[in-house]
C-alpha positions in Angstrom: 9.4 -16.6 -15.5 9.5 -16.5 -12.1 7.6 -19.3 -10.1 4.5 -18.6 -8.2 4.8 -18.0 -4.4 2.0 -20.0 -2.3 1.7 -19.7 1.2 0.5 -22.3 3.4 -0.1 -23.3 7.0 2.1 -26.3 7.8 5.3 -28.0 6.3 6.0 -29.6 3.3 3.5 -33.0 3.2 0.7 -31.0 5.0 -3.0 -31.2 3.8 -2.3 -27.6 2.7 0.7 -28.5 0.8 -1.4 -31.1 -1.1 -4.1 -28.6 -1.9 -1.5 -26.1 -3.2 0.2 -28.8 -5.6 -3.1 -29.9 -6.7 -4.1 -26.3 -7.7 -1.1 -24.9 -9.0 1.2 -27.8 -10.0 4.5 -28.7 -8.6 6.4 -25.8 -10.3 5.7 -23.5 -7.3 7.5 -21.9 -4.2 6.0 -22.8 -1.1 6.1 -20.3 1.8 5.3 -22.4 5.0 4.3 -20.8 8.3 3.2 -22.5 11.6 -0.1 -20.4 12.1 -2.7 -19.0 9.7 -2.1 -15.1 10.5 1.4 -14.7 9.0 -0.1 -16.8 5.8 -2.8 -14.0 5.4 0.0 -11.4 6.0 2.1 -12.8 3.1 -0.3 -12.3 0.5 -1.5 -9.0 1.8 2.3 -7.8 2.1 2.9 -9.1 -1.7 5.3 -11.7 -0.4 3.1 -14.4 -1.7 1.0 -14.5 -5.0 -1.7 -16.7 -3.2 -2.5 -18.5 -0.2 -4.3 -21.9 0.8 -6.3 -21.7 3.9 -8.6 -24.3 5.4 -12.0 -22.9 6.3 -14.1 -25.8 7.6 -14.1 -29.5 7.8 -17.0 -31.9 7.6 -16.5 -33.1 11.3 -15.0 -30.2 13.2 -17.0 -27.4 11.5 -16.0 -24.1 10.5 -12.3 -22.5 11.4 -13.8 -19.2 12.6 -10.8 -17.2 13.1 -9.8 -17.7 9.4 -13.0 -15.8 8.3 -11.8 -12.9 10.8 -8.2 -13.1 8.8 -9.7 -12.6 5.5 -11.7 -9.8 6.4 -8.9 -7.7 8.3 -6.2 -8.2 5.7 -8.6 -7.4 2.9 -8.0 -10.8 1.0 -10.0 -12.1 -2.0 -11.5 -15.6 -2.4 -10.5 -16.9 -5.9 -11.6 -20.6 -5.6 -12.4 -23.2 -3.3 -11.1 -27.0 -2.9 -12.5 -30.0 -1.1 -9.8 -32.3 -0.2 -10.7 -35.6 1.6 -8.7 -36.1 4.5 -7.0 -39.7 4.8 -5.1 -40.2 8.1 -2.0 -42.4 7.9 -0.3 -44.0 10.8 3.2 -44.1 9.9 6.8 -44.4 11.5 10.4 -45.1 10.6 10.8 -48.3 8.3 11.2 -51.7 10.0 8.7 -51.4 13.0 5.3 -52.8 13.5 2.4 -51.2 15.6 3.3 -53.0 18.6 6.7 -51.6 18.5 5.1 -47.9 18.8 4.5 -46.5 22.3 3.8 -42.7 21.5 2.0 -41.0 18.5 2.2 -37.3 17.9 -0.3 -35.4 15.6 -2.4 -32.2 15.5 -5.2 -32.6 18.1 -8.0 -32.5 15.5 -6.2 -35.5 13.8 -5.8 -37.2 17.3 -9.6 -36.8 17.8 -10.9 -38.2 14.4 -8.8 -41.4 14.8 -10.1 -42.3 18.6 -11.7 -45.5 17.3 -8.3 -46.6 16.1 -6.2 -46.0 19.5 -9.3 -47.5 21.3 -8.0 -50.8 19.7 -4.1 -50.0 20.7 -4.3 -48.8 24.2 -0.4 -49.5 24.7 0.0 -46.4 22.6 0.2 -42.8 24.3 -1.4 -39.8 22.4 0.3 -36.6 22.2 -0.8 -33.6 20.9 1.6 -31.3 18.3 1.2 -28.4 16.0 1.1 -30.0 12.8 0.7 -33.6 11.1 3.5 -33.5 8.7 6.0 -31.5 10.8 5.7 -34.7 13.1 6.7 -37.2 10.5 9.8 -34.8 9.7 10.9 -34.4 13.1 10.7 -38.1 13.4 12.7 -38.8 10.4 15.3 -35.8 11.2 15.6 -37.5 14.9 15.4 -41.0 13.9 13.0 -41.6 16.8 12.1 -45.3 17.0 9.0 -46.2 18.8 7.0 -42.8 18.1 4.5 -42.6 15.3 3.0 -39.8 13.5 -0.7 -39.3 11.8 -0.2 -37.5 8.5 -0.7 -37.7 4.9 0.7 -40.3 2.3 2.6 -37.4 0.6 4.2 -36.7 4.1 5.2 -40.3 4.3 6.8 -40.0 0.7 8.8 -36.9 1.6 10.1 -37.8 5.1 10.9 -41.5 4.4 8.2 -43.1 6.7 6.5 -46.4 6.4 2.8 -46.6 6.9 1.9 -49.2 9.4 -1.9 -48.6 9.1 -3.8 -46.6 6.1 -6.6 -44.6 6.5 -7.3 -44.8 10.3 -9.9 -41.8 10.4 -13.0 -43.1 12.4 -15.3 -41.4 9.8 -14.2 -42.2 6.2 -16.1 -39.6 4.4 -13.9 -36.7 6.0 -13.6 -33.5 3.9 -12.0 -30.3 4.7 -13.0 -27.1 2.6 -10.0 -25.0 1.5 -10.3 -21.6 -0.1 -7.7 -19.9 -2.5 -6.9 -16.3 -1.5 -5.2 -13.4 -3.3 -4.7 -9.8 -2.6 -6.7 -8.2 -5.9 -10.3 -8.5 -6.4 -11.1 -11.3 -8.2 -12.9 -10.7 -11.4 -15.7 -13.5 -11.4 -15.7 -16.2 -13.9 -18.6 -16.0 -16.1 -19.7 -19.6 -14.6 -19.6 -18.3 -11.3 -22.3 -19.6 -9.0 -21.0 -19.2 -5.4 -20.2 -16.1 -3.4 -18.7 -15.2 0.1 -20.1 -12.3 1.8 -19.9 -10.5 5.1 -23.2 -8.6 6.1 -23.2 -6.4 9.2 -26.9 -6.2 10.4 -28.3 -3.1 12.0 -29.8 -3.7 15.5 -33.4 -4.1 14.4 -35.7 -6.5 15.8 -35.9 -9.7 13.6 -32.9 -8.7 11.5 -31.5 -11.9 11.0 -34.8 -13.7 10.0 -36.1 -11.1 7.4 -32.4 -11.3 5.8 -32.6 -15.1 5.5 -36.2 -14.9 4.0 -35.1 -12.4 1.7 -32.4 -14.7 0.4 -34.7 -17.5 0.2 -37.6 -15.8 -1.4 -34.9 -14.6 -4.3 -34.1 -18.4 -5.1 -30.6 -18.2 -3.6 -29.3 -21.2 -1.4 -27.5 -20.2 1.9 -24.8 -22.9 2.2 -23.2 -21.4 5.1 -23.4 -18.7 7.9 -21.3 -17.9 10.8 -21.7 -14.8 13.3 -19.3 -12.9 15.0 -19.8 -9.7 17.1 -19.0 -6.3 15.8 -16.4 -5.3 18.6 -17.0 -1.5 18.5 -20.5 -1.6 18.3 -22.3 -3.6 21.1 -25.4 -5.9 20.3 -24.5 -5.8 16.5 -23.1 -8.7 14.8 -21.4 -9.5 11.2 -22.4 -12.6 9.5 -20.0 -14.4 7.0 -22.3 -16.1 4.4 -21.8 -18.5 1.6 -24.5 -18.1 -1.1 -25.2 -20.5 -3.9 -27.3 -19.3 -7.1 -28.0 -20.1 -10.6 -28.6 -16.6 -12.0 -25.9 -14.1 -11.4 -28.3 -11.0 -12.2 -30.7 -12.3 -9.2 -27.6 -12.6 -7.0 -26.5 -8.9 -7.5 -30.0 -7.8 -7.0 -30.2 -9.5 -3.7 -26.9 -7.9 -2.7 -28.4 -4.6 -3.7 -31.6 -5.2 -1.6 -29.4 -6.3 1.6 -27.5 -3.3 1.3 -30.6 -1.1 1.1 -32.5 -3.1 4.1 -29.9 -4.4 6.5 -26.4 -2.7 6.3 -23.1 -3.0 4.9 -22.3 -6.0 2.5 -18.6 -6.9 1.7 -18.0 -9.6 -1.1 -15.1 -11.7 -0.4 -15.3 -13.6 -3.7 -17.2 -14.9 -6.5 -16.4 -18.4 -7.9 -17.4 -21.8 -8.9 -18.9 -24.0 -6.3 -16.7 -27.1 -6.1 -18.6 -30.3 -5.1 -17.7 -32.4 -2.3 -17.0 -35.8 -3.4 
């Protein structure tokens, strides 16, 4: 039996890699890409069976371009996963924090560790494309005096020593990932969450009326992001996450939205995973 191909952004040891392992196990083939678009394209083209894609962070907010990728490439959401983000300060073995003169990592990781580096002003911060790839490059180049901010799994993979664990300023830091596939996903019988796109016709108070309908039907709106419809000036599409208890009421609500507001596209119905 052939292994599943799972596309991720980032190299082995990245947070995307962690989520892939936790969802599919270790007996998988990882297709790693530098940016998110080829991840979506790999699934759409059939080169990957699934993709793992970050969609929002509890501190930084939504990754809006990824909503657009899901839409443009016609992908379906199979599941979601909340990963607690722990930033580990690591370098080649045998060094101390005082030996480190430079740290490299993704800009968001550096930002989330500002308080730690305020206590170590001798360390110069340098932005890079990815967390785990910096650990890989330090190991490959045998760079002394340079540290990475990455995951504990990256430290294990690339033989790095963690000089300071969990240096993120906000300890309860989570990223929500979604599991994507090409084919439409048949909802699980216990599905209680859906991700949809609504394109609202240009009408006065349209969004307010939409939100009222959702609320009056007893459905919780857990996320909403807006983007302009390029080909239709002054019209907007909304990416919305809905949490519900009764699937029949959810289906009825979708039909009411289609009738009263405009086009509705369902990206996936799945089980809501609590952030804990």
